[in-house]
Residue, then its C-alpha position, 0 to 999 in steps of 0.5 A: x300370360x303373366x306380368x309381375x314385380x317382386x322385391x323382398x325389402x320391407x321398405x319397398x313400395x312400387x306397383x306394377x299391377x297394370x304392367x302389360x295391360x296395354x292393347x289387350x282389349x279382349x283379355x280377362x285380367x286377374x291381379x295376384x299379390x303376396x309378400x313382396x309380389x304384385x302381378x297380373x295373370x291374363x286369360x283369353x275367352x277363346x282359349x280353354x284355360x282357367x286361372x288354375x292353369x296359370x297360378x298356384x299358391x301354397x302358403x304352408x309350403x312357402x311356394x307360389x307358381x305362375x305359368x305361361x304354357x304347357x308341360x307336355x310330359x306331365x304324365x311322367x310326374x303324376x306318380x308324385x301326386x298319387x296318380x291324380x291326373x287332375x292336378x294342375x300344371x302350376x301345382x305339379x311344378x310347385x311339387x317338383x321344384x320343392x323336391x328337386x330345386x331349380x334343376x327340376x326344369x331339366x326334366x320338363x318337356x314343354x313350351x313354358x315361361x315359369x315364375x316361382x317365388x318362395x316369400x319366406x325364403x326371400x327368393x324367386x326364379x324365372x324359367x324359360x323353356x329349352x327352345x324358347x317357344x314362350x316369351x319372357x323378359x325381365x329387368x331390375x328397377x329400384x332393387x325389384x325384379x320385374x318381368x313379363x311374357x309380353x315383351x314389348x309392353x314391358x319395354x314400353x313401361x320402362x322406356x325413359x329414352x325417346x329413341x328405340x334401340x335401332x338394332x331392334x328396328x333394323x331386324x328386317x334389313x339385316x341380321x341382328x341380335x334377335x335377343x335385343x328388345x326395343x328398350x335396352x333396359x329389358x332383357x329376354x331370358x335366354x331359352x334353356x336358362x333360369x334366373x335366380x333373384x334374392x337379396x344377393x342379386x341376380x344370377x342367371x344359370x344355363x340348365x340345358x346343355x345339348x352340346x354335351x350330347x355325343x354322336x352315336x356311332x353304333x346307331x343303325x339306319x333302321x333304328x334311327x328311322x324307327x326312333x324318329x318316326x316314334x318321336x315325331x308321332x309322340x311329339x304331335x300326340x302330346x300337343x293334342x289337347x282335345x279342349x281346343x279346336x285344332x287346325x294346321x299350317x299346310x303347304x307343299x312342304x314335307x315339314x308342314x305336310x307330315x305335322x298336318x297329317x298326324x295332327x288330323x289323326x289326333x283330331x278325328x273327332x272334329x268334323x272339320x279340321x282346317x289347313x291354313x295356307x299362305x297362298x292367296x285364295x283368288x289369284x290366277x296367272x296363266x304364265x305360272x307353270x307351278x301352283x302349290x295350291x294344287x298340291x295342297x288340295x290333293x294332300x288335304x283331300x287324302x288326309x281329311x283336311x279342309x284347305x283354307x287359302x289366304x284372303x290377304x288382299x290389298x285393304x287387309x294388307x294395308x291394315x296389317x302394315x299399320x298394325x306392325x306393332x302387333x304382327x312385327x311384319x308377319x303379315x301373311x300369318x296375321x291373315x291366318x290368325x284372323x281366318x282361324x279365329x273367324x272359323x273357330x280354330x284356336x290351336x294351329x299345328x305348324x312344321x316350323x323348325x324342321x329345316x333346322x333339325x330333323x329335315x336338314x338337307x345339306x348343311x354340314x353333311x358333306x363336311x362330315x363326310x370328308x372329315x371322316x373320309x366317307x368318300x364313297x358316300x360323299x361322291x354318291x351325293x356329289x357326282x363328278x359326272x356333272x363337273x359344274x354342279x359338283x364345283x358349285x356344291x363343293x363351294x356352297x357346302x364345303x369351302x364357303x361355310x368352312x372358311x367363313x365366306x359368304x356366298x355371292x348370292x347372299x352377299x348381294x342380298x345383304x347389300x340389297x336389303x340394307x341399300x337404304x340404310x345409312x353406312x354406320x348402320x348397315x353391317x349385320x351382327x357378325x355373330x348372327x351371320x356366323x351362327x347361320x352360315x358358318x359351321x364345320x359340321x352338321x352338329x355345329x350347325x344344329x348348335x349354332x341354330x340354337x344360339x342364333x335365336x331366330x327360332x325363338x324370335x318367330x315363336x315369340x312374335x307368333x305367340x303375341x300375334x296369336x294370343x290377341x286372337x285367342x289362338x295358340x301354336x304348337x311346334x312338334x318338330x321343335x320337341x327338345x327330344x327331336x333336337x337332342x336325337x338329331x345331335x346323336x345322328x351321324x351324317x353318314x345315315x343321312x346319305x342312304x337315299x338320293x332324297x334332299x331332306x331324307x328323314x321326313x320323306x322316309x318317315x312319312x311314307x304311308x302318311x303323305x301322298x307322294x306329291x308332297x312326300x317327294x316334292x323337293x321344291x319349296x317354291x310357291x310362284x303363286x304366293x310370291x308373285x301375288x306378294x310382289x304385287x301387294x308390295x309394289x302397289x302398297x309401296x307406291x301409295x306410301x311414297x307421299x309419307x316419306x317426308x313424315x318418316x324423315x321427321x321421325x327421330x327413331x328412323x335416323x338410320x334411313x338414307x332418305x335422299x337415296x330413297x327419294x332418288x330411287x323412287x323417281x327412277x324405279x317407280x314404274x319398275x317390276x325388276x329387282x331394283x323396284x322390288x327392293x325399293x317397294x319392300x323397303x317402303x312397306x317395311x319402313x311404313x310398318x316400322x314407323x307405325x310401330x314407333x308411333x304405337x309404342x310411344 
């Protein structure tokens, strides 16, 4: 991680040397100064990085580099350093920049936030990776460019108003623009973009253009599967840094399943490789017919992974709610980070992002088949022998997205989630809804996902959540090569089998047991039942705090009258109305604690 400020005016004098150091008690800090620049680099003792992995400076060549992250295709550039495999990532970046200019970033494959400065040229650059795995935010103050990979702390440093941006706080209750930050002055650098700062001001330029990738109509099914299997394996391989002690997320899902299995192969030298599940370690209900933990145990036994189930009990849950400032509501993952740290794991592989690209199921596929008159494939996927199911699929996967109609279930969920929000603040961001739900092709769905910003939002949150514990995440299914490849694939190639989300199921044959490979349900009744119980018992205990929240001016968007009325009505309920109420209480408590910590 890094933070800094840069200004090339000789009369300028402003220090941000301590920027971002709030609430990071276990880190090692190192100050960096140069002509017109002052900043800080951060290291965590549990992570195998040194100062040389973050910072590089060469006065003779007039270049300084700060790096948060890793370049995975470093081997492709080593010839330019005479084969010196020991050259650091920041030094390699400096050489590439000096030879190719800012467009060098188009050739990188990695998770990165980069700052480059040329003091004599009086210019500086910020770069963010293609997908947005690493956070990076910036602002301008008194002609200085100020930036940080710790977004929330940068916001705090420049918070002059007493009110936090309500759209940021409302992210749990509705779809918002997830690029928003607590402070309207602070902007996130958009993934796939770089910022140029000079005496003439700020210029932001897009360097990645996935919309220019054409569909390959000559691509065969066999070639597609072969290419994607190779890409998935390589995406895991290049992220497998043996300096770390690795683990993975595990579930009964295909995305986490294949990534966990392949990561375990890469870390054969580890005696124990932990697979972390959100399902509770100690919870049993005889009336639940499906227990995902059984599938996880079977898969882990066959792949040599040690399953670790969640110890998230009510006392820890209450503590995590109070720590909303650090986890932003990712309570289950906060428990994973804590358990991983206690077991010595400092790197977690995850299948997050697979749904949006390589393991996409229905979105846009039927629309593509109809548009290209691939009627045989369409009716094989949507048999008319079951008219009710056929009409339902036609509505959900053709009519609704094509005509920008929100399906009744999601429309109801939108109303429920925003039930206790005052009318002026209820509406979700229209562009966010459109990007997530409405598309006229599978290709447009992929591009919409990149615009929607839900992928970077989670990656940003998990990065900070993990970094405090000395933990990093790897997202192989968000490798830019896989994203770009899926934009080339014709939808008819996704219809060769009767599988839902077919590509990873085909690729994972021989890698995963069929209990996982062919499992089409993503439901985990044990987790969700236990979660509902935690939410209800915690929500009940927070009702006495509503009057305290009412006095918080940053919660002006809450309908406290309705909240109080419904509590009296539903406090004993376990139905849907009660679930909505108690979920709201839990997240309002977290947001209230965030506001207190922030200020």
